[in-house]
N, C-alpha and C positions, 0 to 999 in steps of 0.2 A: 504494500500500500504506500502510495506516495504521500509523504507527510508535509513536505515543505519544498519550496523552490529556492535554488541558490540565488543570492544577490551577486550580480557580476560587477566588476570594476573594469573600466577601460573598454577595449574593443572586444566584441563578441559577435562573430559573423562567420559565414562560409566564404572562403576565398578561393577563387578559381584562377590561378595564374597560368601563363603560358610556360609550360615546363618541358624538360627533356624526358622522353620515355626511358625506361630502364630495361634494355634488352639483356639477354644472357650473353655476356662477353667472356672471352678467354681470360684467365687470371692475369696474364701478362699485361693486358691493356685495360683491365677493368678499373684500375686506380684512376684513370683519366675520365671515366664516365661519371660525370657529376650532374645531378639535377638540382638546380637552385630553386627552392620553393619560395615563391613570392606571394604577398597578400595585396594584390593590386586591384582585382575585380571582385565584386561581391554579388551574390545572389540574394534573394529574399528569404534567407534562412538564418537561424541562430544555433549556437551550441548551448544546450540547456542542461543544467544539473538539478535533479530532484533528490531530496533526502529520502532514501529508501527505508532506513532503519537506524536506530541508535543502540549500540551494544552497551549494556549497563552492568555495574557491579555495586548495586546500592547497599548490599549487606557486607561487602568486602570478602566474600567467600571465594570469589574467582581469583583474586589477586591481580586484577587487571592493572596495567600501566601502559605507558607509551609503547606501542608494539614494535618489535623487530620485524615481524612478518604477519600478514593477514591473507587468508585465502577464502574464497567463496565456493561452495560445492554447487552442483547443478540443482539440488533441491532447496537451495537458499540458506543453508546453514553456514556458519563462519568458524574458521579456525584461526586462533590468535596466539602468537608467541610474545608474552610480555617481556619488556626489557629488563625488569628486575628479577625474572626467573627464566632465562633463555633455554633452560632444559625442560621447560614445561609447555605443553600445547593446551589451550583452553578451547572448548567447544561451546558455541552459542547457537541458540535456535534461530529460525528464520525471523522471529519477532524480536530478537535481540536479548533474550534471557539466557543467563549462564546455565549450561546443562551439566558438564562434567569436565574433568581433566582427561586428556588423552596421553597415555604413557606417564612417565615420571622421570625426574632427573636421575642420572646414574650411568653405568656402563653395561648394564645387562641387555638381553635381547629386546626387551620392550621398553628400554630407557633411552634417554637422550642426554648428551653432554652439553652441547651448545648448538641450537638450531639457527643456522645462517639464513636459510631460505626454504620455502615450500612451494609446491606447484600441484594443482589438481590435474590428474591425467584421465585416461579413458575409463569409463564406467565408474567415475568418482573415486578411483584410486588416488592416494595422496603420496607424493614423493617429498621426502623430508631430507634436506641436506644437513646432516648432523656433523658439523665441523669439529665439535668437541671430541667426538669418538672416531672421527675419520671414516664415517659410514654414510651411505645413502640408504635410508629406510623407506620401505614401500608399505603403506597402510591400505587395507582393503576397504570396501564400501562401508563396512561396519566400524571402521577406524581402528581395527586391530592390526598389529604389526605382522605383515605377511612374510617379510624378509628384511634383513638388515645386513648388508654386505659392505666390506671395505672397498673403496674405489681406488683406481690407479692414478688419480690426479689429486692435487690439493683442491679442497672444496671451494667453489665459487658460485657465481650466478649460473643458472642452468634451466633446462626445459626438457620434459619427456616427449618422445615420439610415439606414434600409435603402434609402431612395430616392435616396441620393447627397448629400443636404444635411447640413449640420453645424450644431449649436447651440453657441454660445460664450457663456460668461459673461465679459464683458469691458467695456472702455471704448471710446469712439469715437476714431478717430485724431486726432492733434494737429491743431487748427484746426477740428474738428467742433463743432457746437452742442449735441449731445445730452449729457446727464449720464452719468457713469460708472454701473457696476453694472447694465447692461442685459443682457437675454438677446437675443442677435443670431442670426438664422437666416441662414446663408450657403447660396447655391445650389451646384450642382455645380461651378461655375466659381469658387467662393469669393468671390462678390460678395454684398453685403448684400441679402437678399430682404425681410426685415422685422425689427423689433426691438420690444421692449416692456420697460417699466421694472419692476424688482422692487419690489413694493409695501410690504413690511413694513420699517419703520425699525429700525435697530440701536439697542438701548437700553443696551448695555454698552460701546460704543465710538463715538467721534466720526467715525472714518474710514469713509466709506460706500463705499470702493472695492471692487473684485472680490476682493481678497485676503482680505476679511473674510467671504467666502462660498465655498461649494463647490457644484458642480453635478453631478447624475447625470442621464443621458439614456438612455431606453430606445430601442431601434432603431425602435419603432413610433411614437414621438413624445411620450411622457410625459416631463416634465421635473420634477426635484425640486431645489430650491435650499435648501441647508442653511446656516444662519447659523453662522459659526465661534464667535462669542462669546456667542450666545444659543442655547437649545435650541428653535429654530424651524425648521421645514421647510415651504417653500412648494411647492405642487403646481400645475403648469401643463400645458396642452396646447401643442404646438408652434405652433398657430395663434394663440396669445396668450390663450386662454381660461384664466382663473384658476379652478382647481378648489377651492382651499381651503388651509388651513394646519394643520399638526400642531404643537402647542406642548406641550413637556414641562416640568414643574416638579418634578423629583425632589429629594429632600433632599440628595443627594450633589453636585448642581450648585451648588457653593459658590463665590462670587466674593469678592474683597476680600482683606484681609491674611491670612485663614485659609488661603487657597489657596497661599500662597507669595509671595515678593517678585517684583514685576514688574521686568523690565529687568536682572536680575542672575542669578547662578547659582541653579538650582532652578526648579521649575515655577511658572507664574503662574496665571491664571484657567483654568477648564475650556475646552477647545477642541474643537469638533465638526469632524470631518474625514472625508474620503474616502467620501461616500455612494455607494451603488450600487443601481440598480433591477434586480431580477431578472425573468425572464420569467414567473414564477409570481405576479406582483403583490406581491412582497415588496420592501421598502426596507431595506437594511442601512446602518447608520451606526455610527460609533464616536466616543466622547468621551474625550479624554485628560484625566485628573485627577491631582492630586498624590497620591502614595503617602502613607499615614499616617506612614511612617518615612523620608520623602524626605531629611531632613537627614542622617541616619546613612548613607544609601545613596548620597549624591551622589558622594563621592570627588573626585579631581582633575578640574578643568575645563580646557577650552581655548576660546579666543575664536573666535567665528564671524564677527566683523567686523574683527578685528585690533586691536592696541593694547589699550585698556581696554573693548572692547565686551563685551556680555553673554556669559557662558560657558555651555557645554554639557558634559555628562559626557564624559570622554575615552574611555569604553568603552560601557557598556550603559545605554540609556534606561530599560529595564524596572525598574532598581533604584529609581528615584525617581518614575516616572510609571506609573500604572495606566491600563488601557483599559476603559471601559464599552461593551460591544458590545450593540447593540439592533437588533431587527428589527420592522418594522411591516407591516401590511396596508394598502396604499395605497387600496384600494377603500372601506374602512371607517374608516381612521385608527387602528385598534386596534394597541396594542403587543402583539406576539406573544411576544417573549422578551427577556430582559435578563441579562447576565452581566458581572461585574467580574473581569478577569484581570490578571495581573502584567505580561506583555510589553506593549511599546509597539506597538500593532497599527495596520495600515493596510490597508483593503480593496483588492483588486486585480482582482476579477472580480464579475460580477452573480450568481454562484452561491454566494456566501458564502465565497469564498477571501480570506484576509488574510495579511499577512506581518509578521514582526517581525525586527529586526536585533540581533545581539549580537557581541561579540568575546571571545575567551578570554583567559587571563592573559598570553599572548604577543602579543596584538593581532591574532590570526588572525580574519578576518571570516567570519560565517555569516549567511545569510538563511533563517529558518525559515518555511515556508509552511503555513498552517493551513486546515482545512475546518470551518466552523461549520454545525451541523445542529440542528434541533428534533427531539428524540427523547423517547419516553416515559420517565418517571422509573423507575429500576430498582426 
């Protein structure tokens, strides 16, 4: 049930620019195949977000906190990894009520050490990247651990395929000769089947590691690699064929001193995160940018590293970070829609679902789940 409509800030429209198509090119020349997505022409449409449900922990039994990961199953339930207990997965109902814990912290067969990421696969199986135990766990539709095997790469951002394979954006294990930042295809036994190097260099950060990029994988084998500190999205096939690059150069993607101080309280440069590939050929992505009034909205901070480490707001990220949500057609590279919204958004499904986190004045945590849609302009 739709409860509330998002209040948008700034531009919110469908943009149809004149773009370069993305043919399947040989890897040697693919790096030069660049589609520049521009927002020059607009149709009579808008990108709309409706509040779908709020996940609540009113009695504190769930132990909800700012999530490390959130996933939505096909029947509308939600799986949440709270930041204060990253070895725990919380199950919430379609209506947002806490149901139970899935697994527990530990090193046993049905336990998790540190959940880095989750993805829902075919028939509502849930793939859990347990970085703490160096395992990839697969939960069945009843959310019982069906298998938990050690994988042949360091854990990173990943996506399952319909044929039982898994694509991981990761580094090669210690002692390996391959460089970091590779797309690695694991077979059904979680052994390395193939790998290929991400081709586009980072221009705004020296660190080439996988933490500087995010990956979205469709069950059929399309792979999108989004650069965190550049507005660049690489498109691949799982066999290593490089399809092309979408590159955005919007005016609001501002880096440097104007975006806020790096390493201290307040936002730094824009950060592209949580891409998702939909079954309809749409690629959803979000860029976190500094709010115009972030200094006034920051409030008290708490350290994320301890001691004198960089600070984060003690309550709501939405007060000082905006989210620019955009959707592309991966077949043409066209930008289909763009909206700047107040909450700090993260996509959690390939159907345009995203979540934002907030706390009330008493520190009570809430996770709001939103549904983004392209709709005709009223």
